[in-house]
C-alpha positions in Angstrom: 0.1 105.3 -73.6 -1.0 102.7 -71.6 -3.2 103.3 -68.3 -2.8 102.3 -65.1 -6.1 99.8 -65.5 -4.5 98.5 -68.7 -0.9 97.9 -67.1 -2.9 96.0 -64.6 -4.6 93.6 -66.9 -1.6 93.2 -68.9 0.2 91.7 -66.0 -2.3 89.8 -65.0 -2.7 88.4 -68.5 0.8 87.8 -69.0 2.0 86.4 -66.0 -1.0 83.8 -65.7 -1.5 84.8 -62.1 -5.1 85.8 -60.9 -5.6 89.4 -59.9 -6.5 88.4 -56.2 -3.3 86.6 -56.1 -1.4 89.6 -57.3 -2.9 91.9 -54.8 -1.6 89.5 -52.4 1.7 89.3 -53.8 2.7 93.0 -55.0 1.1 93.8 -51.9 3.7 91.9 -49.7 6.4 93.3 -52.0 5.1 96.6 -51.6 5.1 96.5 -47.7 8.6 94.9 -47.8 9.7 97.8 -50.5 7.9 100.5 -48.3 9.8 99.3 -45.2 12.9 99.7 -46.8 12.4 103.3 -48.6 11.0 104.4 -45.4 14.1 103.1 -43.1 11.6 101.6 -40.8 11.3 98.2 -39.5 8.3 95.8 -40.2 6.9 96.5 -36.8 6.2 100.2 -37.6 2.9 100.8 -38.8 4.1 103.5 -41.1 5.0 100.9 -43.9 1.6 99.4 -43.6 0.1 102.5 -43.6 1.5 103.5 -46.8 0.4 100.2 -48.2 -3.1 100.9 -47.1 -2.7 104.5 -48.6 -1.6 103.0 -52.0 -4.4 100.4 -52.0 -7.0 102.7 -51.4 -5.9 104.9 -54.3 -5.8 102.1 -56.5 -9.3 100.9 -55.2 -11.0 104.5 -55.4 -9.0 104.5 -59.4 -10.9 101.1 -60.2 -14.2 102.5 -59.0 -13.6 105.2 -61.5 -12.6 103.1 -64.2 -14.3 100.0 -63.8 -18.1 99.5 -64.8 -19.2 96.4 -62.9 -23.4 95.4 -63.0 -23.9 96.4 -59.8 -22.3 99.2 -57.5 -22.7 96.4 -54.4 -20.7 93.9 -56.5 -18.2 96.3 -57.5 -17.8 97.8 -54.2 -17.6 94.0 -52.5 -15.0 93.3 -55.0 -13.2 96.6 -53.8 -13.3 95.6 -50.1 -11.7 92.1 -51.0 -9.0 93.5 -53.0 -8.3 95.5 -50.0 -8.3 92.7 -47.9 -6.2 90.5 -50.0 -3.6 93.1 -50.1 -3.5 94.1 -46.4 -3.8 90.4 -44.9 -0.3 89.1 -45.2 1.7 92.6 -44.1 -1.2 92.9 -41.6 0.0 89.4 -40.4 3.5 90.2 -40.6 3.3 93.7 -38.5 1.6 91.9 -35.9 4.1 89.2 -35.3 7.0 91.6 -35.6 5.2 93.9 -32.9 3.9 91.4 -30.6 5.6 88.3 -30.9 9.1 89.2 -32.8 10.8 86.1 -31.1 8.7 83.9 -33.8 11.0 85.8 -36.8 14.0 84.9 -34.9 15.7 81.8 -36.0 15.5 79.6 -32.7 18.1 77.0 -34.0 20.7 79.9 -34.7 19.8 81.4 -30.8 20.7 78.3 -29.5 23.9 78.1 -30.8 24.7 81.8 -29.5 24.0 80.8 -26.0 
């Protein structure tokens, strides 16, 4: 049976997409999925928190499975992965909460008035 770490390596090599890019893409996809499954809007902290929980669990797993030359390098890579995963969902959450008009098609808005 293939393990979680081996599955991630397979996806990286089979897709040709770097692990960093996969963190961005999969993280945003999971954020959207969490919003739908939890039936909460993107402005809610719940989908964002669910993604953070999943990402922290993923990095904790990686910390136990991967062996890097130094712990500092491994921790730095984990921190980068968390930042890459959470960056786009954090931006969308912030815009949805504090500037929701940016997400509305303004041309469509003008036609309705």
